[in-house]
C-alpha positions, 0 to 999 in steps of 0.5 A, spaced: 499 499 500 501 507 498 503 511 505 504 518 503 504 523 508 498 527 509 500 533 506 503 530 499 496 526 499 492 532 499 498 535 494 496 530 489 489 531 490 489 538 489 494 537 482 490 531 479 484 536 479 489 541 476 492 537 471 487 532 469 483 536 465 482 532 458 474 529 457 476 524 451 475 518 455 468 521 459 465 524 452 467 516 450 464 513 456 458 516 455 457 515 448 458 507 449 453 506 455 448 510 451 443 516 454 438 511 457 438 512 465 443 507 468 445 504 475 452 505 474 458 504 480 465 507 479 471 504 482 477 508 484 472 515 482 477 519 485 474 526 484 469 525 480 472 527 474 468 522 471 462 520 476 460 527 476 459 527 468 456 521 468 450 524 474 450 530 470 448 526 464 442 522 468 445 516 470 444 514 477 451 513 480 455 510 486 463 512 486 468 508 491 474 510 493 480 510 498 482 517 498 478 522 502 482 528 499 480 526 492 473 524 495 472 531 498 473 534 492 466 531 489 460 535 493 462 542 491 462 539 483 455 535 484 451 540 487 444 540 486 445 532 484 440 528 487 443 522 483 450 521 485 453 518 491 460 516 494 464 513 500 470 511 502 472 504 501 478 500 499 475 496 493 479 491 494 478 488 501 471 492 503 464 490 500 461 493 494 453 494 493 449 490 488 444 491 482 448 496 478 446 496 471 454 498 469 461 497 473 466 502 471 474 501 472 476 507 468 482 511 468 487 505 467 485 504 475 486 495 473 493 497 472 494 502 478 491 499 483 493 500 490 493 494 494 497 490 499 494 484 495 498 480 490 497 485 483 495 480 479 490 477 484 487 483 485 486 485 478 483 478 477 479 480 483 476 487 481 473 483 475 470 478 479 467 483 484 464 487 478 460 480 476 457 479 483 455 487 483 451 487 476 445 485 475 444 479 469 445 482 463 449 488 466 456 490 463 463 492 466 467 497 462 474 498 462 479 503 459 486 500 460 493 503 458 495 498 453 501 497 449 503 491 445 510 493 447 510 495 454 517 495 454 517 502 450 513 504 456 516 502 463 524 500 461 526 508 463 531 508 468 531 515 467 527 520 472 522 525 469 517 530 473 509 527 473 506 534 477 509 540 479 505 546 483 502 549 489 496 547 492 490 550 495 494 551 502 500 554 498 505 548 498 509 547 493 511 540 490 514 536 486 512 529 484 518 525 480 518 517 477 525 514 476 528 507 475 522 505 472 524 497 470 519 493 466 520 484 466 518 481 460 517 474 463 513 476 470 511 483 466 512 486 473 514 494 473 518 496 478 518 504 480 520 509 485 516 516 486 519 521 489 515 527 492 518 534 494 513 539 498 516 545 501 510 547 506 508 554 507 511 553 514 518 552 512 518 545 512 521 541 507 518 534 506 520 528 502 518 522 500 520 516 496 515 510 494 517 504 491 511 501 486 510 495 484 505 494 479 503 488 474 502 490 466 496 485 465 496 482 457 489 482 453 489 475 453 489 475 461 483 480 461 480 476 456 480 470 461 479 474 467 472 476 463 470 470 461 472 466 468 467 472 471 461 470 466 462 476 461 462 476 454 466 481 450 461 486 446 465 492 444 473 493 444 477 499 442 484 501 442 483 509 443 477 513 443 476 515 436 473 507 436 479 504 432 481 497 434 487 496 438 493 495 434 501 497 434 499 504 433 493 505 439 495 506 447 488 503 450 484 497 450 477 499 452 473 493 453 465 493 454 463 486 456 456 483 458 455 479 464 451 472 462 
C-alpha cells in the first residue's frame, strides 16, 4: 500500500484537479453506455472527474475510493445533484453494493491498483467483484492504458517530473518518477515515486515510495472476464473507436454479464 504523508496526499489531490482536465475518455464512456439512465458504480472514482459527468448525464451513480482528499473534491462539483453518491472504501478489501447496470473501471485503474494484495490477483478480483455487483445482463467497462510493447513505456531508468505546482494551502511541490523497469517474463513494473514539498511553514518534506505493478496482457484480461461470466461486446484501442493495434495506447472493453 502507498503511505504518503497526509500533506503529500492533499497536494496530490490538488495537482490532479489542476492537471487532469482532459475529457476525451469521459465523452467516449458516455457514448458507449448511451443516454438511457442507468445505475452505475465507478471504482476508484477519485475526485469525481468521471463520476460527476455521469450524474449530470442523468445516470444514478455511486463512487468508491480510499482517498479522502480526492473524495472531498466531489461535493462542490455535484451541488444540486440528487443522483450521485460516494464513499470511502478499499475496493479490494471492502464489500461493494449490488444491482448495478454498469461497473466502470476507468482511468487505467486496472494497472494502478493500490493494494497490499498481489497485483495480478487484485486485478482478477476487481473483475470478479464487478460481476457480483451487476444485475444479470449488466456490463463492465474497462479503460486500460495498453500497448503491445510495454517495455517502451516502462523500461526507463531516468527521472521525469509528473506533477509540480502549488496546492490550495500554498505548499509548493514536485512529484517525480524514476528507475522504472519492466520484467518481460513476470510483466512486473518497478519504479520509485519521489515527492518534494516546500511547506508554507518553511518545512521541507521528502518521501520516496517504491511501487510494484503488474502489466496485464489482453489475453489475461480476456481470461479473467470469461471466468467471471462476461462476454465482450465492444473493444477499442483509442477514443476514436479504432481497433487495438501497434499505434493505439488503450484497451477499452465493454463486456456483458451472462
